[in-house]
C-alpha positions in Angstrom: -4.3 -19.3 -13.5 -0.7 -18.5 -14.1 -0.3 -14.8 -13.6 3.0 -14.8 -15.4 4.8 -13.1 -12.6 7.7 -15.5 -12.4 11.0 -13.6 -12.5 9.4 -10.1 -12.6 11.2 -7.5 -10.6 9.1 -5.9 -7.9 9.5 -3.3 -5.2 6.9 -3.2 -2.4 7.2 -0.2 -0.2 6.3 -0.4 3.4 6.6 -4.2 3.3 8.4 -5.0 6.5 5.0 -5.5 8.3 1.2 -5.3 7.8 -0.4 -4.9 4.5 2.8 -4.5 2.6 4.3 -7.7 4.1 1.2 -9.6 2.9 1.6 -8.2 -0.6 5.3 -9.0 -0.7 4.7 -12.6 0.5 2.1 -13.2 -2.2 4.1 -11.7 -5.0 7.1 -13.9 -4.0 4.8 -16.9 -3.8 3.8 -16.2 -7.4 7.5 -16.2 -8.4 8.3 -12.5 -8.6 11.6 -11.3 -7.4 10.7 -8.9 -4.6 12.6 -6.2 -2.7 11.2 -5.6 0.8 11.3 -2.0 1.9 11.0 -0.5 5.3 12.7 1.9 7.7 13.8 -0.8 10.2 16.4 -3.0 8.7 16.0 -5.9 11.2 12.3 -6.3 10.4 12.8 -5.9 6.7 15.5 -8.5 6.6 13.4 -10.9 8.6 10.6 -10.7 6.1 13.0 -10.9 3.2 14.6 -14.1 4.6 11.3 -15.8 5.1 10.1 -15.1 1.5 13.5 -15.6 -0.1 13.3 -12.0 -1.4 15.8 -10.5 -3.8 16.9 -8.1 -1.1 15.9 -5.1 1.1 15.8 -1.4 0.6 15.9 0.8 3.7 14.9 4.5 3.8 12.4 7.2 4.3 10.4 8.0 1.2 9.2 11.4 2.6 12.4 13.0 1.3 14.0 13.2 -2.2 17.2 11.7 -0.9 15.5 8.9 0.9 13.5 7.9 -2.1 16.5 8.0 -4.4 18.4 5.8 -2.0 15.6 3.2 -1.8 15.3 3.2 -5.6 19.0 2.6 -6.0 19.1 -0.2 -3.5 16.1 -1.9 -5.0 17.5 -1.8 -8.6 20.9 -3.1 -7.3 19.2 -6.0 -5.4 17.0 -6.8 -8.4 19.8 -6.7 -10.9 17.8 -4.4 -13.2 15.1 -1.8 -13.4 11.9 -2.1 -11.3 9.0 -3.6 -13.4 6.4 -3.7 -10.7 6.1 -0.8 -8.2 3.7 -1.2 -5.3 3.4 2.1 -3.5 2.1 0.9 -0.1 4.2 2.9 2.4 2.3 5.6 4.3 -0.3 5.5 7.0 -1.8 8.0 9.4 1.5 8.6 11.3 0.3 11.9 12.9 -2.5 10.1 14.7 -5.1 12.8 14.2 -8.1 10.6 14.6 -9.8 12.8 17.2 -9.1 16.2 15.5 -11.4 18.0 13.1 -9.9 19.3 9.9 -9.3 22.8 11.2 -7.8 21.5 14.5 -5.0 19.6 12.7 -1.8 21.5 12.7 -0.3 22.5 9.4 2.9 20.5 9.9 0.8 17.4 10.2 -1.0 18.2 6.9 2.4 18.5 5.3 3.8 15.4 6.9 0.9 13.2 5.8 1.1 14.6 2.3 4.7 13.6 2.0 4.1 10.2 3.5 1.0 9.2 1.6 1.3 11.1 -1.6 4.7 12.5 -2.5 6.6 9.4 -1.6 4.7 7.6 -4.3 5.3 10.5 -6.7 9.0 10.3 -6.0 9.3 6.6 -6.7 7.2 6.9 -9.9 9.5 9.7 -11.2 12.5 7.4 -10.6 10.9 4.1 -11.9 8.4 4.9 -14.6 10.9 6.1 -17.3 12.6 2.7 -17.2 9.2 1.0 -17.5 8.4 3.2 -20.6 11.8 2.3 -22.1 11.1 -1.4 -21.6 7.4 -1.0 -22.8 6.2 -2.9 -19.7 5.5 -1.7 -16.2 2.9 -1.9 -13.4 2.4 0.8 -10.8 -0.1 0.1 -8.1 -0.8 2.7 -5.5 -2.4 1.6 -2.2 -4.9 4.2 -1.2 -7.8 3.9 1.3 -11.5 3.8 1.5 -11.4 7.2 3.3 -10.1 8.8 0.1 -13.6 8.6 -1.3 -15.6 8.4 1.9 -13.8 10.6 4.4 -14.5 10.7 8.1 -14.9 13.9 10.1 -11.5 13.2 11.7 -8.1 12.4 10.2 -8.6 14.7 7.2 -4.8 15.1 6.7 -4.6 11.4 6.0 -7.8 11.0 3.8 -6.9 14.2 1.9 -3.5 12.9 1.0 -5.0 9.6 -0.1 -7.5 11.5 -2.3 -4.6 13.2 -4.0 -3.0 9.8 -4.6 -6.2 8.7 -6.4 -6.1 11.8 -8.5 -2.4 11.2 -9.3 -3.1 7.6 -10.4 -5.6 8.7 -13.0 -3.5 11.5 -14.3 -0.4 9.3 -14.6 -2.3 6.5 -16.3 -3.7 9.0 -18.8 -0.2 10.3 -19.6 1.1 6.8 -20.4 -0.8 6.0 -23.6 0.3 3.0 -25.6 3.6 2.3 -23.8 2.7 -0.9 -22.0 2.7 0.7 -18.5 -0.5 0.6 -16.4 -1.2 2.6 -13.2 -4.0 1.6 -10.8 -5.2 2.2 -7.2 -6.3 -0.4 -4.7 -8.3 1.1 -1.8 -8.6 -1.1 1.3 -11.1 -0.6 4.0 -10.3 -1.5 7.6 -7.7 -4.3 7.5 -7.0 -6.7 10.4 -3.3 -6.3 10.9 -1.0 -7.0 13.8 -1.3 -3.4 15.0 -5.0 -3.8 15.4 -4.6 -7.0 17.3 -2.0 -5.5 19.7 -4.3 -2.5 20.3 -7.3 -4.8 21.0 -5.4 -7.1 23.4 -4.1 -4.1 25.3 -7.5 -2.4 25.4 -9.3 -5.5 26.8 -6.4 -6.7 28.9 -6.3 -10.1 27.3 -3.1 -11.2 25.4 -4.8 -14.4 24.2 -7.6 -12.7 22.1 -7.7 -13.6 18.4 -8.0 -11.1 15.7 -11.6 -12.2 15.1 -12.4 -11.7 18.8 -10.7 -8.3 18.8 -12.6 -7.3 15.7 -16.0 -8.1 17.1 -15.3 -6.6 20.5 -14.2 -3.3 18.9 -17.2 -3.3 16.6 -19.6 -4.0 19.5 -18.0 -1.0 21.4 -18.7 1.2 18.4 -15.1 1.7 17.2 -16.2 0.9 13.7 -19.0 -0.8 11.8 -18.4 -4.2 10.3 -18.8 -3.9 6.5 -21.5 -6.0 4.6 -18.9 -8.8 4.2 -19.3 -9.4 7.9 -15.6 -9.2 8.7 -12.6 -7.0 8.4 -10.2 -7.5 5.4 -6.8 -9.2 5.6 -3.6 -8.3 3.8 -4.2 -11.4 1.7 -7.5 -10.0 0.4 -5.5 -7.0 -1.0 -2.6 -9.1 -2.2 -4.8 -11.2 -4.5 -6.1 -8.1 -6.3 -2.7 -6.5 -6.5 -1.0 -9.6 -7.9 -3.7 -9.7 -10.6 -3.2 -6.0 -11.5 0.6 -6.6 -11.5 0.3 -9.4 -14.0 1.1 -9.0 -17.7 -2.4 -10.3 -18.3 -3.9 -7.1 -16.9 -2.6 -4.8 -19.6 -6.1 -3.4 -20.4 -6.8 -2.2 -16.9 -5.4 1.2 -16.1 -6.5 4.4 -14.3 -8.9 2.4 -12.1 -9.6 2.3 -8.4 -10.3 -1.2 -7.0 -12.0 -1.0 -3.6 -11.2 -4.0 -1.3 -13.3 -3.0 1.6 -16.0 -5.6 2.1 -18.6 -3.1 1.0 -17.6 -0.5 3.5 -17.9 2.3 1.0 -21.5 2.6 0.1 -21.3 4.6 -3.2 -20.7 4.2 -6.9 -17.1 3.9 -7.9 
């Protein structure tokens, strides 16, 4: 199927590695003109060169100034307004995976909210008006399975992602009949390079594959494998995101697509 993405102007935040890199690569393969974003220029430019991206945008989205700079760089590289905005940047940067909600320091709550919620809000404020004027736009916010099925730990991260889900529905509802859709994609545990490095270090074997790391960690109780029997890959998310980014998906908005292999055991 032709997703009609050829020539479409796209910004993928947090795309110099991991999930975002996979999304950027797939969008580019579908013919979209992609801007790679990150905070490390060398890594971003490496990915951009490999996928023949339109350019890079470097900056921290947790501040108004940083978001404005990233938006301006992206528009300049694309030669026009952003048509497809993938808000993927974020992550549990505070590392509070062993603290209960009341043990997490307030600055960490604030930091995670800026990284995982307000960065997306900032870019939407900058990008959506142009989409409305053009009567076409796609906003896809990358959330997490823990937004709807939180753990006992890491509440600063899961809480921010829950807010992002709420924002998605509210923004979608406010954009009636203007050709702009807003959706969320919520991954479960994804097998990325960071997990591979962690597993190789934990087990003292630099030759382990991602499949071997996954099954060793699962056997040690680090997580349960979902019903799909494996962890997700960036490509699993990218396929759904490219479909939602397509002009063919104009009747899908305000939705949350779980890409978690069945990890979340509840109704959507």
